[in-house]
DRENDO-1510 file (C-alpha; in Angstrom, 1 decimal, always signed):
<recs>
REC; n; res; u; v; w
REC; 1; MET; +21.1; +17.1; -62.2 .
REC; 2; PHE; +23.6; +18.4; -59.6 .
REC; 3; ASN; +26.1; +21.2; -60.2 .
REC; 4; PRO; +29.6; +19.6; -60.0 .
REC; 5; GLY; +31.2; +22.9; -58.9 .
REC; 6; LYS; +28.7; +23.3; -56.0 .
REC; 7; ILE; +29.2; +19.7; -54.9 .
REC; 8; LYS; +33.0; +20.1; -54.8 .
REC; 9; LEU; +32.5; +23.3; -52.8 .
REC; 10; LEU; +30.3; +21.5; -50.3 .
REC; 11; TYR; +32.8; +18.7; -49.9 .
REC; 12; GLY; +35.6; +21.2; -49.5 .
REC; 13; PHE; +33.7; +23.1; -46.9 .
REC; 14; CYS; +32.9; +19.9; -45.0 .
REC; 15; GLY; +36.5; +18.7; -45.1 .
REC; 16; LEU; +37.8; +22.1; -43.9 .
REC; 17; PHE; +35.2; +22.0; -41.0 .
REC; 18; ILE; +36.3; +18.5; -40.0 .
REC; 19; ALA; +40.0; +19.3; -40.1 .
REC; 20; LEU; +39.5; +22.5; -38.1 .
REC; 21; ASN; +37.3; +20.7; -35.6 .
REC; 22; ILE; +39.9; +18.0; -35.0 .
REC; 23; ALA; +42.6; +20.6; -34.5 .
REC; 24; LEU; +40.5; +22.5; -32.0 .
REC; 25; ILE; +39.5; +19.3; -30.1 .
REC; 26; ILE; +43.2; +18.4; -29.8 .
REC; 27; GLN; +43.6; +21.8; -28.2 .
REC; 28; GLY; +40.8; +21.1; -25.8 .
REC; 29; PHE; +38.2; +23.3; -27.5 .
REC; 30; TYR; +35.0; +21.3; -28.2 .
REC; 31; TRP; +32.3; +23.9; -29.0 .
REC; 32; LEU; +32.8; +24.0; -32.7 .
REC; 33; ALA; +31.4; +20.5; -32.9 .
REC; 34; ALA; +28.1; +22.0; -31.9 .
REC; 35; LEU; +28.0; +24.3; -34.9 .
REC; 36; PRO; +25.9; +22.1; -37.3 .
REC; 37; ALA; +23.3; +21.6; -34.5 .
REC; 38; ALA; +23.3; +25.3; -33.9 .
REC; 39; ILE; +22.7; +26.0; -37.6 .
REC; 40; LEU; +19.9; +23.5; -37.7 .
REC; 41; ILE; +18.3; +25.0; -34.6 .
REC; 42; GLY; +18.7; +28.5; -36.0 .
REC; 43; TYR; +16.9; +27.4; -39.2 .
REC; 44; MET; +14.0; +25.8; -37.3 .
REC; 45; PHE; +13.8; +28.8; -35.0 .
REC; 46; PHE; +12.9; +31.1; -38.0 .
REC; 47; PHE; +11.3; +28.7; -40.5 .
REC; 48; SER; +9.9; +25.7; -38.6 .
REC; 49; LEU; +9.1; +26.6; -35.0 .
REC; 50; ASP; +6.8; +23.7; -34.5 .
REC; 51; LYS; +9.6; +21.2; -35.3 .
REC; 52; LEU; +11.9; +23.1; -32.9 .
REC; 53; LEU; +9.3; +22.7; -30.1 .
REC; 54; PHE; +9.1; +19.0; -30.7 .
REC; 55; LEU; +12.9; +18.8; -30.8 .
REC; 56; LEU; +12.9; +20.4; -27.3 .
REC; 57; ILE; +10.5; +17.7; -26.1 .
REC; 58; ILE; +12.8; +14.9; -27.4 .
REC; 59; ILE; +16.0; +16.3; -25.8 .
REC; 60; THR; +14.5; +17.5; -22.5 .
REC; 61; PRO; +14.9; +14.1; -20.7 .
REC; 62; PHE; +18.6; +14.2; -21.6 .
REC; 63; THR; +19.4; +17.7; -20.4 .
REC; 64; VAL; +22.0; +18.4; -17.8 .
REC; 65; LEU; +22.2; +21.2; -15.3 .
REC; 66; TYR; +25.4; +23.4; -15.7 .
REC; 67; ARG; +26.3; +25.6; -12.8 .
REC; 68; TYR; +28.2; +28.9; -13.2 .
REC; 69; PRO; +29.1; +29.8; -9.6 .
REC; 70; GLU; +31.2; +32.8; -10.6 .
REC; 71; MET; +28.1; +34.3; -12.4 .
REC; 72; GLY; +25.6; +33.1; -9.7 .
REC; 73; PHE; +23.3; +31.0; -11.8 .
REC; 74; ALA; +22.7; +27.5; -13.3 .
REC; 75; VAL; +21.1; +26.6; -16.6 .
REC; 76; ASN; +19.8; +23.4; -18.1 .
REC; 77; MET; +21.6; +22.7; -21.3 .
REC; 78; PRO; +20.8; +22.8; -24.1 .
REC; 79; THR; +17.1; +23.5; -23.6 .
REC; 80; GLU; +16.8; +26.6; -21.5 .
REC; 81; PRO; +18.7; +29.0; -23.9 .
REC; 82; ILE; +16.5; +27.8; -26.8 .
REC; 83; ILE; +13.3; +28.2; -24.7 .
REC; 84; ALA; +14.4; +31.7; -23.7 .
REC; 85; ALA; +15.0; +32.6; -27.4 .
REC; 86; ILE; +11.5; +31.2; -28.3 .
REC; 87; MET; +9.9; +33.3; -25.5 .
REC; 88; LEU; +11.6; +36.5; -27.0 .
REC; 89; LEU; +10.4; +35.5; -30.5 .
REC; 90; PHE; +6.8; +35.0; -29.1 .
REC; 91; PHE; +6.7; +38.4; -27.6 .
REC; 92; LEU; +8.2; +40.1; -30.6 .
REC; 93; LYS; +5.6; +38.5; -32.8 .
REC; 94; LEU; +2.9; +39.4; -30.3 .
REC; 95; VAL; +4.0; +43.1; -30.4 .
REC; 96; TYR; +4.2; +43.1; -34.2 .
REC; 97; GLU; +0.9; +41.3; -34.9 .
REC; 98; GLN; -0.9; +42.7; -31.8 .
REC; 99; ARG; -3.1; +39.6; -31.6 .
REC; 100; TYR; -3.4; +36.2; -30.1 .
REC; 101; GLU; -6.2; +33.8; -30.4 .
REC; 102; ARG; -9.0; +35.2; -28.3 .
REC; 103; ASN; -10.7; +31.8; -27.5 .
REC; 104; ILE; -7.4; +30.7; -25.8 .
REC; 105; LEU; -7.1; +34.0; -23.8 .
REC; 106; LYS; -10.7; +33.8; -22.7 .
REC; 107; HIS; -10.4; +30.2; -21.4 .
REC; 108; PRO; -10.6; +30.0; -17.5 .
REC; 109; VAL; -7.3; +28.1; -17.3 .
REC; 110; THR; -5.5; +30.7; -19.3 .
REC; 111; ILE; -7.0; +33.5; -17.2 .
REC; 112; ALA; -5.9; +31.7; -14.0 .
REC; 113; ILE; -2.3; +31.3; -15.5 .
REC; 114; ILE; -2.2; +35.0; -16.5 .
REC; 115; ILE; -3.3; +36.1; -13.0 .
REC; 116; TYR; -0.7; +33.7; -11.5 .
REC; 117; LEU; +2.0; +35.4; -13.7 .
REC; 118; VAL; +0.8; +38.9; -13.0 .
REC; 119; TRP; +0.9; +38.4; -9.2 .
REC; 120; MET; +4.3; +36.7; -9.5 .
REC; 121; PHE; +5.6; +39.8; -11.3 .
REC; 122; ILE; +4.1; +42.2; -8.7 .
REC; 123; THR; +5.7; +40.2; -5.8 .
REC; 124; SER; +9.0; +40.2; -7.8 .
REC; 125; VAL; +8.8; +44.0; -7.6 .
REC; 126; THR; +8.2; +44.0; -3.9 .
REC; 127; SER; +10.7; +41.1; -3.3 .
REC; 128; GLU; +13.3; +41.0; -0.6 .
REC; 129; ILE; +15.9; +40.1; -3.3 .
REC; 130; ARG; +14.6; +41.5; -6.6 .
REC; 131; TRP; +17.1; +40.0; -8.9 .
REC; 132; ILE; +16.5; +36.5; -7.6 .
REC; 133; SER; +12.7; +37.0; -8.0 .
REC; 134; PHE; +12.9; +38.4; -11.5 .
REC; 135; LYS; +15.2; +35.6; -12.6 .
REC; 136; TYR; +12.7; +33.1; -11.1 .
REC; 137; PHE; +9.8; +34.9; -12.8 .
REC; 138; ILE; +11.5; +34.9; -16.2 .
REC; 139; SER; +12.3; +31.2; -15.9 .
REC; 140; GLN; +8.6; +30.4; -15.2 .
REC; 141; LEU; +7.5; +32.7; -18.0 .
REC; 142; TRP; +9.6; +31.0; -20.7 .
REC; 143; TYR; +8.2; +27.5; -19.7 .
REC; 144; ILE; +4.6; +28.8; -19.8 .
REC; 145; VAL; +5.1; +30.6; -23.1 .
REC; 146; ALA; +6.8; +27.7; -24.9 .
REC; 147; PHE; +4.8; +24.8; -23.5 .
REC; 148; TYR; +1.4; +26.3; -22.8 .
REC; 149; PHE; +0.8; +29.2; -25.2 .
REC; 150; LEU; +2.7; +27.8; -28.2 .
REC; 151; PHE; +1.8; +24.2; -27.7 .
REC; 152; ILE; -2.0; +25.0; -27.5 .
REC; 153; LYS; -1.7; +26.2; -31.1 .
REC; 154; LEU; +0.2; +23.1; -32.1 .
REC; 155; PHE; -2.6; +21.0; -30.5 .
REC; 156; LYS; -5.0; +22.2; -33.1 .
REC; 157; GLU; -3.8; +19.1; -35.0 .
REC; 158; LYS; -5.1; +16.0; -33.2 .
REC; 159; GLU; -2.0; +14.0; -34.2 .
REC; 160; ASN; +0.3; +16.4; -32.3 .
REC; 161; PHE; -1.2; +15.1; -29.0 .
REC; 162; HIS; +0.3; +11.7; -29.6 .
REC; 163; ARG; +3.5; +13.2; -31.0 .
REC; 164; PHE; +4.0; +15.2; -27.8 .
REC; 165; LEU; +3.5; +12.2; -25.5 .
REC; 166; TRP; +5.7; +9.8; -27.5 .
REC; 167; TYR; +8.5; +12.3; -28.2 .
REC; 168; TYR; +8.8; +12.7; -24.5 .
REC; 169; GLY; +8.0; +9.1; -23.5 .
REC; 170; ILE; +10.6; +7.2; -25.5 .
REC; 171; PRO; +13.6; +9.4; -24.5 .
REC; 172; LEU; +12.4; +9.2; -20.9 .
REC; 173; ALA; +12.2; +5.4; -21.1 .
REC; 174; LEU; +15.8; +5.4; -22.3 .
REC; 175; VAL; +16.9; +7.5; -19.4 .
REC; 176; ILE; +15.0; +5.1; -17.0 .
REC; 177; ILE; +16.9; +2.1; -18.6 .
REC; 178; TYR; +20.2; +3.8; -18.0 .
REC; 179; ILE; +19.4; +4.8; -14.4 .
REC; 180; THR; +18.1; +1.3; -13.6 .
REC; 181; ILE; +21.2; -0.3; -15.0 .
REC; 182; GLN; +23.3; +2.0; -12.9 .
REC; 183; HIS; +21.2; +1.3; -9.9 .
REC; 184; SER; +21.5; -2.5; -10.4 .
REC; 185; ALA; +25.2; -2.1; -10.0 .
REC; 186; HIS; +24.5; -1.0; -6.4 .
REC; 187; GLY; +22.1; -3.8; -5.6 .
REC; 188; PHE; +19.1; -1.4; -6.0 .
REC; 189; GLU; +19.9; +0.0; -2.5 .
REC; 190; ARG; +17.6; +2.8; -1.4 .
REC; 191; GLN; +20.5; +5.2; -0.5 .
REC; 192; ALA; +22.0; +4.7; -4.0 .
REC; 193; GLY; +18.6; +5.4; -5.5 .
REC; 194; THR; +18.7; +9.0; -4.2 .
REC; 195; TRP; +21.8; +10.0; -6.2 .
REC; 196; ILE; +22.0; +7.5; -9.0 .
REC; 197; VAL; +19.6; +9.5; -11.1 .
REC; 198; GLY; +22.3; +12.0; -11.9 .
REC; 199; PRO; +23.3; +13.7; -14.2 .
REC; 200; PHE; +19.9; +13.8; -15.8 .
REC; 201; PHE; +18.0; +14.5; -12.6 .
REC; 202; ASN; +19.1; +16.4; -9.5 .
REC; 203; ASP; +16.9; +14.4; -7.1 .
REC; 204; HIS; +15.1; +11.0; -7.0 .
REC; 205; THR; +11.8; +12.7; -6.1 .
REC; 206; ASN; +12.1; +14.9; -9.2 .
REC; 207; TYR; +12.8; +11.8; -11.3 .
REC; 208; SER; +9.8; +9.9; -9.9 .
REC; 209; ALA; +7.5; +13.0; -10.2 .
REC; 210; VAL; +8.3; +13.4; -13.9 .
REC; 211; ILE; +7.7; +9.7; -14.6 .
REC; 212; SER; +4.4; +9.8; -12.7 .
REC; 213; LEU; +3.2; +12.7; -14.8 .
REC; 214; LEU; +3.4; +10.6; -18.0 .
REC; 215; ALA; +2.7; +7.1; -16.7 .
REC; 216; PRO; -1.1; +7.3; -16.8 .
REC; 217; MET; -1.1; +8.3; -20.4 .
REC; 218; PHE; +0.9; +5.2; -21.4 .
REC; 219; PHE; -1.3; +3.0; -19.2 .
REC; 220; ILE; -4.3; +4.3; -21.2 .
REC; 221; PHE; -2.5; +3.7; -24.5 .
REC; 222; ILE; -2.2; +0.0; -23.7 .
REC; 223; PHE; -5.9; -0.3; -24.4 .
REC; 224; HIS; -6.1; +2.3; -27.1 .
REC; 225; LYS; -7.9; +1.1; -30.2 .
REC; 226; LYS; -5.9; +3.5; -32.3 .
REC; 227; TYR; -2.8; +1.3; -31.9 .
REC; 228; ASN; -2.1; -2.1; -33.5 .
REC; 229; ALA; -0.8; -5.1; -31.5 .
REC; 230; PRO; +3.0; -4.3; -31.9 .
REC; 231; GLN; +2.3; -0.6; -30.8 .
REC; 232; ARG; +0.4; -1.8; -27.8 .
REC; 233; TYR; +3.2; -4.1; -26.8 .
REC; 234; LEU; +5.7; -1.2; -27.1 .
REC; 235; THR; +3.3; +0.9; -25.0 .
REC; 236; LEU; +3.1; -1.9; -22.3 .
REC; 237; LEU; +6.9; -2.1; -22.3 .
REC; 238; ILE; +7.3; +1.6; -21.7 .
REC; 239; PHE; +4.6; +1.6; -19.0 .
REC; 240; LEU; +6.4; -1.2; -17.2 .
REC; 241; LEU; +9.6; +0.8; -17.4 .
REC; 242; PHE; +7.8; +3.8; -15.9 .
REC; 243; ALA; +6.4; +1.6; -13.1 .
REC; 244; THR; +9.9; +0.2; -12.4 .
REC; 245; GLY; +11.3; +3.7; -12.3 .
REC; 246; VAL; +8.7; +4.9; -9.8 .
REC; 247; VAL; +9.1; +1.9; -7.6 .
REC; 248; LEU; +12.9; +1.9; -7.5 .
REC; 249; SER; +13.0; +5.7; -6.9 .
REC; 250; TYR; +11.8; +5.0; -3.3 .
REC; 251; SER; +9.9; +8.3; -3.6 .
REC; 252; ARG; +7.0; +8.0; -1.1 .
REC; 253; ALA; +5.4; +11.2; -2.5 .
REC; 254; SER; +5.2; +9.7; -6.0 .
REC; 255; TRP; +3.7; +6.5; -4.6 .
REC; 256; LEU; +1.1; +8.6; -2.9 .
REC; 257; GLY; +0.4; +10.5; -6.1 .
REC; 258; ILE; -0.1; +7.3; -8.1 .
REC; 259; ILE; -2.6; +6.0; -5.4 .
REC; 260; VAL; -4.6; +9.3; -5.4 .
REC; 261; ALA; -4.7; +9.2; -9.3 .
REC; 262; PHE; -5.9; +5.6; -9.3 .
REC; 263; ALA; -8.6; +6.5; -6.8 .
REC; 264; ALA; -9.5; +9.6; -8.9 .
REC; 265; PHE; -9.8; +7.4; -12.0 .
REC; 266; TRP; -12.6; +5.3; -10.4 .
REC; 267; VAL; -14.3; +8.4; -9.1 .
REC; 268; ILE; -14.3; +10.0; -12.6 .
REC; 269; TYR; -15.0; +6.8; -14.5 .
REC; 270; LEU; -17.9; +5.7; -12.3 .
REC; 271; ARG; -19.2; +9.3; -12.2 .
REC; 272; ILE; -19.5; +9.3; -8.4 .
REC; 273; ASN; -21.5; +12.4; -7.3 .
REC; 274; TYR; -19.1; +15.1; -6.2 .
REC; 275; ARG; -21.5; +16.0; -3.3 .
REC; 276; TYR; -20.7; +12.6; -1.7 .
REC; 277; ILE; -17.0; +13.3; -2.2 .
REC; 278; LEU; -17.3; +16.8; -0.7 .
REC; 279; ALA; -19.3; +15.4; +2.2 .
REC; 280; THR; -16.7; +12.7; +2.9 .
REC; 281; ALA; -13.9; +15.3; +2.7 .
REC; 282; ILE; -15.7; +17.6; +5.2 .
REC; 283; LEU; -16.4; +14.6; +7.5 .
REC; 284; LEU; -12.7; +13.5; +7.4 .
REC; 285; LEU; -11.5; +17.1; +8.1 .
REC; 286; GLY; -14.0; +17.3; +11.0 .
REC; 287; LEU; -12.7; +14.0; +12.4 .
REC; 288; PHE; -9.1; +15.1; +12.0 .
REC; 289; TYR; -9.8; +18.4; +13.8 .
REC; 290; THR; -11.7; +16.7; +16.6 .
REC; 291; PHE; -9.1; +14.0; +17.2 .
REC; 292; GLN; -6.0; +16.0; +16.2 .
REC; 293; THR; -4.3; +15.4; +19.6 .
REC; 294; GLU; -4.9; +11.6; +19.5 .
REC; 295; ILE; -3.6; +11.6; +15.8 .
REC; 296; ARG; -0.5; +13.5; +16.7 .
REC; 297; ILE; +0.3; +11.2; +19.6 .
REC; 298; THR; -0.2; +8.1; +17.3 .
REC; 299; LEU; +2.1; +9.6; +14.6 .
REC; 300; GLU; +4.8; +10.4; +17.2 .
REC; 301; ARG; +4.8; +6.8; +18.3 .
REC; 302; ASP; +5.8; +5.7; +14.8 .
REC; 303; GLN; +9.5; +5.2; +14.8 .
REC; 304; GLN; +9.9; +3.5; +11.4 .
REC; 305; GLU; +12.4; +5.4; +9.3 .
REC; 306; SER; +13.1; +5.4; +5.6 .
REC; 307; SER; +14.2; +1.9; +4.6 .
REC; 308; GLY; +15.2; -0.2; +1.6 .
REC; 309; ASP; +12.3; -2.6; +2.6 .
REC; 310; PHE; +9.3; -1.4; +0.7 .
REC; 311; LYS; +6.8; -2.2; +3.5 .
REC; 312; GLU; +8.9; -0.3; +6.1 .
REC; 313; HIS; +9.5; +2.5; +3.6 .
REC; 314; ILE; +5.7; +3.0; +3.2 .
REC; 315; GLN; +5.3; +2.9; +7.0 .
REC; 316; SER; +7.8; +5.7; +7.4 .
REC; 317; ILE; +5.5; +8.1; +5.5 .
REC; 318; TYR; +3.7; +9.1; +8.7 .
REC; 319; ASN; +6.8; +9.0; +11.0 .
REC; 320; ILE; +7.2; +12.6; +12.1 .
REC; 321; THR; +9.5; +12.0; +15.1 .
REC; 322; THR; +12.6; +10.2; +13.9 .
REC; 323; ASP; +12.5; +10.2; +10.0 .
REC; 324; ALA; +14.8; +13.0; +9.1 .
REC; 325; SER; +13.2; +13.6; +5.7 .
REC; 326; ASN; +9.7; +14.0; +7.1 .
REC; 327; MET; +11.0; +16.1; +10.0 .
REC; 328; GLU; +12.9; +18.4; +7.7 .
REC; 329; ARG; +9.8; +19.0; +5.6 .
REC; 330; ILE; +7.9; +20.0; +8.7 .
REC; 331; ASN; +10.8; +22.4; +9.6 .
REC; 332; ARG; +10.6; +23.9; +6.1 .
REC; 333; TRP; +6.8; +24.2; +6.3 .
REC; 334; ASN; +6.8; +25.8; +9.7 .
REC; 335; SER; +9.4; +28.3; +8.6 .
REC; 336; ALA; +7.3; +29.1; +5.5 .
REC; 337; ILE; +4.2; +29.7; +7.7 .
REC; 338; ARG; +6.2; +32.0; +9.9 .
REC; 339; MET; +7.4; +33.9; +6.9 .
REC; 340; PHE; +3.8; +34.2; +5.7 .
REC; 341; LYS; +2.7; +35.6; +9.0 .
REC; 342; GLU; +5.3; +38.3; +8.7 .
REC; 343; ARG; +4.4; +39.2; +5.1 .
REC; 344; PRO; +0.9; +37.8; +4.5 .
REC; 345; VAL; +0.1; +39.6; +1.3 .
REC; 346; PHE; +3.2; +40.1; -0.9 .
REC; 347; GLY; +5.5; +37.5; +0.7 .
REC; 348; TRP; +9.3; +37.6; +0.5 .
REC; 349; GLY; +9.5; +37.3; -3.3 .
REC; 350; PRO; +9.4; +34.4; -5.8 .
REC; 351; GLY; +12.4; +32.1; -5.6 .
REC; 352; THR; +13.7; +33.7; -2.4 .
REC; 353; TYR; +12.6; +31.1; +0.2 .
REC; 354; GLN; +16.0; +29.3; +0.3 .
REC; 355; PHE; +17.8; +32.6; +0.8 .
REC; 356; VAL; +15.7; +34.0; +3.7 .
REC; 357; TYR; +14.1; +31.1; +5.6 .
REC; 358; ALA; +17.1; +30.4; +8.0 .
REC; 359; PRO; +16.1; +33.0; +10.7 .
REC; 360; PHE; +12.6; +31.6; +10.8 .
REC; 361; GLN; +13.7; +28.1; +11.9 .
REC; 362; ARG; +13.1; +27.2; +15.5 .
REC; 363; TRP; +15.3; +24.9; +17.6 .
REC; 364; GLU; +12.4; +22.6; +18.3 .
REC; 365; ASP; +12.1; +21.9; +14.6 .
REC; 366; TYR; +15.7; +21.2; +14.0 .
REC; 367; THR; +16.6; +17.8; +12.4 .
REC; 368; PRO; +19.9; +16.0; +11.7 .
REC; 369; ILE; +19.9; +17.5; +8.2 .
REC; 370; THR; +18.9; +21.1; +9.2 .
REC; 371; THR; +21.5; +23.8; +8.5 .
REC; 372; HIS; +21.8; +26.9; +10.6 .
REC; 373; PHE; +22.3; +29.0; +7.4 .
REC; 374; GLY; +19.2; +27.5; +5.7 .
REC; 375; ASP; +21.1; +26.9; +2.5 .
REC; 376; VAL; +20.0; +23.4; +1.3 .
REC; 377; GLY; +16.8; +23.9; -0.6 .
REC; 378; ASN; +13.2; +25.2; -0.9 .
REC; 379; ALA; +9.9; +24.9; +0.9 .
REC; 380; HIS; +9.1; +21.4; -0.4 .
REC; 381; SER; +5.6; +22.3; -1.4 .
REC; 382; GLU; +4.0; +23.9; -4.5 .
REC; 383; TYR; +1.3; +25.3; -2.2 .
REC; 384; ILE; +3.2; +26.4; +1.0 .
REC; 385; GLY; +6.2; +27.7; -1.0 .
REC; 386; PRO; +4.1; +30.4; -2.9 .
REC; 387; LEU; +2.4; +31.2; +0.5 .
REC; 388; ALA; +5.8; +32.3; +1.9 .
REC; 389; GLU; +7.2; +33.8; -1.4 .
REC; 390; SER; +4.1; +35.5; -2.8 .
REC; 391; GLY; +1.7; +35.7; +0.1 .
REC; 392; LEU; -1.8; +34.3; +0.3 .
REC; 393; PRO; -2.8; +35.5; -3.2 .
REC; 394; GLY; +0.3; +33.7; -4.6 .
REC; 395; MET; -0.9; +30.4; -3.1 .
REC; 396; LEU; -4.5; +31.0; -4.2 .
REC; 397; THR; -3.5; +31.8; -7.8 .
REC; 398; PHE; -1.8; +28.4; -8.0 .
REC; 399; ILE; -4.8; +26.6; -6.5 .
REC; 400; ALA; -7.0; +28.4; -9.1 .
REC; 401; ILE; -4.9; +26.8; -11.8 .
REC; 402; VAL; -5.3; +23.4; -10.1 .
REC; 403; ILE; -9.1; +23.8; -9.8 .
REC; 404; THR; -9.7; +25.1; -13.4 .
REC; 405; VAL; -7.5; +22.4; -14.9 .
REC; 406; LEU; -9.2; +19.6; -13.1 .
REC; 407; TYR; -12.6; +20.9; -13.9 .
REC; 408; THR; -11.8; +21.3; -17.6 .
REC; 409; GLY; -10.1; +17.8; -17.9 .
REC; 410; ILE; -13.0; +16.0; -16.2 .
REC; 411; ARG; -15.6; +17.9; -18.2 .
REC; 412; ASN; -13.8; +16.9; -21.4 .
REC; 413; PHE; -14.0; +13.3; -20.4 .
REC; 414; TYR; -17.7; +13.5; -19.7 .
REC; 415; LYS; -18.7; +15.6; -22.7 .
REC; 416; ILE; -16.6; +14.5; -25.6 .
REC; 417; LYS; -17.7; +11.9; -28.2 .
REC; 418; ASP; -14.3; +11.2; -29.8 .
REC; 419; ASN; -12.9; +8.3; -27.7 .
REC; 420; ASP; -9.3; +9.2; -28.5 .
REC; 421; LEU; -9.6; +12.8; -27.2 .
REC; 422; ARG; -11.8; +11.6; -24.3 .
REC; 423; TRP; -9.2; +9.3; -23.0 .
REC; 424; LEU; -6.3; +11.6; -23.8 .
REC; 425; SER; -7.9; +14.2; -21.6 .
REC; 426; LEU; -8.5; +11.8; -18.8 .
REC; 427; GLY; -4.9; +10.5; -19.0 .
REC; 428; ALA; -3.5; +14.1; -18.9 .
REC; 429; THR; -5.8; +14.9; -15.9 .
REC; 430; LEU; -4.7; +11.8; -14.0 .
REC; 431; GLY; -1.0; +12.6; -14.7 .
REC; 432; LEU; -1.5; +16.1; -13.4 .
REC; 433; ILE; -3.3; +14.7; -10.3 .
REC; 434; THR; -0.2; +12.8; -9.5 .
REC; 435; TYR; +1.7; +16.0; -9.6 .
REC; 436; PHE; -0.9; +18.1; -7.7 .
REC; 437; THR; -0.7; +15.4; -5.0 .
REC; 438; HIS; +3.1; +15.3; -5.1 .
REC; 439; GLY; +3.1; +19.1; -4.9 .
REC; 440; PHE; +2.0; +19.0; -1.3 .
REC; 441; LEU; +5.4; +17.4; -0.4 .
REC; 442; ASN; +7.8; +18.7; -3.1 .
REC; 443; ASN; +8.1; +21.4; -5.8 .
REC; 444; PHE; +9.8; +21.0; -9.2 .
REC; 445; LEU; +8.2; +23.6; -11.5 .
REC; 446; ASN; +11.6; +25.4; -11.5 .
REC; 447; THR; +13.1; +22.4; -13.4 .
REC; 448; ASP; +12.7; +21.9; -17.2 .
REC; 449; LYS; +11.8; +18.2; -17.1 .
REC; 450; ALA; +8.8; +18.7; -14.8 .
REC; 451; SER; +7.7; +22.0; -16.3 .
REC; 452; VAL; +7.6; +20.8; -19.9 .
REC; 453; LEU; +5.2; +18.0; -19.0 .
REC; 454; PHE; +3.2; +20.0; -16.5 .
REC; 455; TRP; +2.4; +22.9; -18.8 .
REC; 456; GLY; +2.3; +20.7; -21.8 .
REC; 457; LEU; -0.4; +18.4; -20.3 .
REC; 458; ILE; -2.4; +21.5; -19.3 .
REC; 459; ALA; -2.1; +22.8; -22.8 .
REC; 460; LEU; -3.4; +19.4; -24.1 .
REC; 461; ILE; -6.5; +19.6; -21.9 .
REC; 462; VAL; -7.2; +23.2; -22.8 .
REC; 463; ALA; -6.7; +22.6; -26.5 .
REC; 464; ILE; -9.2; +19.8; -26.5 .
REC; 465; ASP; -11.7; +22.1; -24.8 .
REC; 466; THR; -10.9; +25.0; -27.1 .
REC; 467; PHE; -10.4; +23.6; -30.6 .
REC; 468; HIS; -12.3; +20.3; -30.6 .
REC; 469; LYS; -15.7; +21.2; -29.3 .
REC; 470; LYS; -17.3; +19.9; -32.4 .
REC; 471; SER; -16.5; +16.4; -30.9 .
REC; 472; PHE; -18.6; +17.3; -27.8 .
REC; 473; THR; -22.0; +15.7; -27.2 .
REC; 474; LYS; -25.0; +18.0; -28.0 .
REC; 475; SER; -26.6; +17.2; -24.6 .
REC; 476; HIS; -24.2; +19.6; -22.8 .
</recs>
């Protein structure tokens, strides 16, 4: 059945590889050990791209950021080099075949994303620091290509929805267990929670934002009729791990995102008329504008700073006079607005905020953690950041993505007959709502862990609307 000569040759090759690898490891050279994985990835790259995409989903929660100061860049290993190669393959195939599914390209969400990318490219050309902007543009492009344009096609198969969510959810749960165990060794102190998330996450707010993106899906799975009792118990366990991770992250932005998503669930589920919501929003904005002086005085009286006590930590959300984190956000936002006023149309260039905002700081905005050189981060907002970097059109293109995604996700829930797809769409929408809310206070779409889920969940919503319309009710 097997050729003895070929088997001996295989054993000989394996033995030679092991011996050579041991010798190199003794000499401090470790990269040869990755050769089998590289061969496997190369095979999937050319012959089984769908499996490679799912492999990326599985390993993303475990990726680590490697910095190369002498070359002036950092890369998430091992995912980003693979994603970059997938992007190149996508464009080569696009040029060769000269076609892509028209129903995907014509979808409002896809149109909004393409406009977003086109404007980012234009503002990269006009950027203050072009090489930074083009590097940022390319990094955004490879996430969108891999986890939006390619994943939509994978989502033609209904089962791939669940594969995507479980393949990311289980590894993320393992990372949460590891981080929680490490955190317990420090008595679950708040300060330890801000750095204990390394090396898998660079920040506790990034950690909690990623968990919040996926948590609503697993909450819905607890009640999913598709799963039997053991599967539901596993789902419940993973959801409880997610809840633990969010609570112990001490990320007030994520807590706020979860609250908004919970409120949105009842608004969507009960089909509350949006005219009432719009009227309420206009009324609240009017009251805020009318009483803005009184509100500012009240906020300035709050002296509660970030704390390990959950009640006090929540109270510190609206402390804008002594809480260093809140004050620094205001400093960054004010700097971004001044940058926008100077270049309102094209901005300063994608990804350049952290390199150019220092001169726009004012002494009255300085905080204990402000640096004169402005070298400690970004604008802390998915909305205000693009305003400074790509002008008003840059912010509006991102808002267009938010609006079209929410509209599509909610419409899916109302129109679709298939209960599985209906609740999948709602779960993805609620997960994205947590991030859209979080995005007012932080921005993480330049990281692999957040981008994979963000664009993947958007692809899920659009795929349901594009490929599964036969499941829609005839009344719409």
